[in-house]
Structure formats: structure tokens, C-alpha cells
C-alpha positions, 0 to 999 in steps of 0.5 A: 573457275571465276564466274561473274553473273551480271543481271538485273534481279536476284531474289531475294533483293529483288525478284519480277519472275523466274529470272530472280529465283534462277539467279538466287540458286544458280551461283549458289549451286556452283559455289557449292561445286567448288567455284569462285562465283560473284553477282553483279546487279543494279541497286534497285529502289525496290530492295529493302535496306533494313532487310539487307544491310550493305557495305560500300566497297571502294571509292565513288567513281565517275563513268564517262558516256560520251559527253555524260558523266555519271557518279556512282559507286559500288555496294556489297552484300553476301547471298546465303552468306556464301556468294558476294552480290556487288550492286551498281549504286546510281540513285537517278538511274535505279535507286530512285525508281520503283520499276525494275525495268521500263521507263522512257530512258530504260535502255540507257539506264541499262546501257550505263549499268552494262558499262559499269561492269568495267568500273566494277572490275577496276574496284575489285581485286579480282578478275573472272574467267566468265562474265555470265550474262542474263537476258537483255538487260545485260546484252551489251557485255559480250559486244563490249568485251568483243571489241576491246583493244588487242592489248586490253588486260581483260582480253581473257575474260569470256562471255556466256549469254543466256536467253531466258525470255526471247520476246524481250529485246529492250525496254522498246521491243523489236516490234515496236520499232519501225524498220528504218530504225532497227538496230544493226547489231554489227555497228558500234554501240551508240553513246548518242542517248537518242539513238539508245531506244532502238538498241536490240540488247538480246541480238547484241548479246547472242551475236558477240557471246562466246557461248549462248544458252537458254533455259531448256533443251526443247526451247533451244530446238524452238528458237532455231525453228522460223515459226517460233524463233522471235526472229532469232534463228538466223543468229542462233544458228550462226553459233552452231555447236555454241548454242544449246539449252540447260534447263533450269532447276529448283532450290529445294531448300526454298520450295519445299513443303516440309519447311515452307514458313508460309504454309499453315501446316508443313507436310511431305509425302510421308504425311500428305493428308496435311496437305489438305490443311492447306487446301481448306485454309486457302479456301477460307482465306479466299472466300471459297466454299471450304471443302477438301473434296472439291477439285482445285485449280491453281495458277501462280504466274505472271498474267500475261498472253504468253501464259496462256490467258487469252486461252484460258478465258475461252473456257473458264466458264465451261471449266467452272461448269465442271464444278471445280474451284479456280484460284489465280495469284500473279502481277498482271502484265496484260490488262487482265484484271477487269476480266478476272474480277468479273469472273471473281464477282460471277463465281464468288464461291468457285473462282478467286484472284489475288495479286502476287504475294510469297505466301499466297504463292506458296499457299496455291502450290500447297492447297491446289490439286492441280497446277496449270500451265497452258502457255503459248511459249514457256522457255523453262518455266519453274512453277511446273517443277515447284508444283511437283514438290508440293503435290499439285499436279501439273497440267501444261502444254507441250512446249519448251521446259514444260515439254522437257519437265512434265511426262503425260500421265498414262492409266494403262501403266500408271506412269507419268507425273502430269497432264499434257496437252499439245494444241494451243486450242481452248478445246485441247485445254479443256479436254485436258482438264476433263481428263485430269478430273477423272483421274482426280475422282479415283483417289488411290491413283490420284495419291499415287500420283501426287507421291510420284510427283513430289519424288521427282527431282529437279534439283540445280546440281546437273543444270549447274554442271552443264553450265560448267561445261559451257564455260569450259567451252567458252574459254576454248579457242575457236 
């Protein structure tokens, strides 16, 4: 099949979270399985032109939107030398901006990007069978294609829309919009720029796509229930069998302690003792007490309410009183930096926070003993799957993709690959931490647990094959 991914970010060009990693891995796996795959994304100002040389394709073009004329061109690169990546080059909207999302004209920027897919298809000598759209930044494309003229030569193209994070519906989120301005997704997409800030990209993607997926099977069920649906259950139930979950995977050519270039010492399950060289290196780098016998809890995550930080802060002093070290690496999205720095000042030998970098992210996976994800909701989660391969045992709340990937440790029969708690309460989190630390004291059991975790595979092969079935379902007539 011919598949065009339309997406806002792709690692390594630009990445703000897990979506960028998914878009690096899934297209490559589909290519490996024999499909003809390409990617379309904005040419963001953050993209390093020296690191990623880009070639122009076709001629400069003009996109008409209402009375506006928007000049643009397309640039091209190759992801891992196998998958073409086409960039929408419009400097005023993307190239001269530092932020990937946001801005008072954020919806307008991405509406133009969505429209530009037609300009790209005119430029390419290539017509996809499927356009696979991801999260709100490409949510208008299914709407546009569902309303093409009857004689359009593009009518055979089908759309698949994947929900990665249902909380975000556009630059202006649904809960910020007064009821009288709520987007009626049945109406045409407006060309009046003043009305674009109220658009609900996410709901339009769901409403008009031929098939809708989300990034784990449990999360698909959560989105059908009113208490956990983010207001989407009615739309999703209307899709019936054309909505389902497909878990994400991990690219082990990237997330692998045996070859990770960011680690001071590489290792695998056969030389697992070298993991502790990385632990000591992390302790030294962050100014913590250097002692590999001290249990270390790590987090490498967006720092937001969704990720359970409100819960964590309620019991963090109690956790530190257990004699552990705690390391957090991430990008603050919830105004938590002041609190994190206060903990670091109060517990300098035990607690450290640093802004995200790839190097520190890898070192947290390799250096920590436990990897904490106490998320309020987690559609998929990649951190828990990465931590398994690095031998950092996941401690997670049972929700979404965390529920489908991490089995709870059972001391009676020595099974399971992590520690799981159910209730979204600080007491449930604290009890789970204490349970994990008791197992940590039994070195024989802990090393068995680490090896079992490192041998657990969540590759992209099975999810990619499920996406192929989703594409095949999309091309079938209703």
C-alpha cells in the first residue's frame, strides 16, 4: 500500500514528546514490511538545517485560503535513508517560530498546513492509498477529504486518524472555549481567520476519518466511557468497529543500552553489572551520594498534571524518607519547576531535577533502579517500555498503555515485570514504592526481575501489521 503520514513532529528532526518517536519508528517498520511510505510535516524553525540537509522539490506555490494567498514550497529529506520526508516550508507560519505548537494563531497555522496536503499531492508524482493523520495538528484532513467533489481524482484516498493524546483538541483547547462558541463539527471548515481559534481539530478528525485508532487497547475502552472519555465517547461509539486501539512499540535500534551512544558504559543482560557504572556516573553528575546500593527512582517525562506530579508531590518527602534517591529529567509543562527546585535544595544528596536532554534521558533509564510513571491517564506510554530494555523496573498506575504493557510482580511465583497500583491516590503510590523497595533488598530476586524485564520485547512489528489491517479496513466500502 501507499501510505502518507501527516504529522506535526518526527524525531530526530524535531521532537516534543512520544509522538515524535512513534513517527520515527512506525513508518520505517511499514517500509520494512514492504509498503511505500512517506511523511509530511511542517518545516519548523527548530529543525537543524546543518544536521539535516534538505533539498527543494517542485516549484514554489501559492495556497489560497479565503482572500489570503500563502506562498510556500516543499523540501525533502530521507528518514534513516529509507523513508521520504516532505516539509511544508512557510517561514512566517513555521520556519521563523521557535515553538512547534502554540501561539495566538496556532489553529490558523495548522489549518494552512492541513490544506497544504493538496498542494503536496499536486507536486508529487505519487498518490497514496491512505493518509494517516496523527492527533489534532492533522485533524482537518479527514474533514477535507470526506467533502471532496464527487469527480475529484483524490476520492479513492482514505483517511485513518490516530488519537495519541485526547486532551488536546487544537491550540485553543475545548475546555477553554465558551459553550456558545463550541465548534459544530458538522459545519464546513471556516475560511474566516477570526473563527479558526474555535476549531476542534481532534473531533473533526474523529468524525470524518474512515478509521480511527488510539495507541493502546485499554485506552480505546477508556475513551468509550463517560468518566474517562475526554468528551469523545459519543463520537467514538458512532465509529463502531472502525475505532480500536493499537499499542505503540519501541525501536530497539535506538533504545538499547548495548549501543546507546549517550551512556558512559554500554551493557546488556549478559553483563548487567555494568549498568551500575551508569548509576554511579549519574549520581556523580547530579551531585548525589555516589553509592550503587542506594535505590534510585527515575522519571524521564513531560512534567505535567497528566503525568501524576500532583500525586507525587503529596508523598515525595515520605518516599525520600525511605532512603532512596530520586531523579527527574523532563520539560516542564505545568509550572512545577519551582517545586522541583525546592525539593532539590532541601534534599541535595537525594533529589535532582534537570531539563530534558537525550543524553540525560538515556542516563536516567540506565542509572535508575525503578522508573516511575504514576499517570492520571496514559494513552500509550513509551517510557515504561524503554525502561524495561534498560533494566529499570517500571512502577506504574494501571491505566491505558501502562495497563497493557506492564504486568504486576508476583513474589509467590516470581512473575511479572513491574509494580502496578490501581487507585489514583498518593497512598496507593506510596504503598507500591515500599513494596518495590522490599523486593530491591532481595538482590537475587531483583536481578531475576531485571533480566526478565530486559528480555521483554515490545517491537513495532506486531503493531505495524495491525495498522496494515486498519488501512485495509479503511479502503473497504461501508
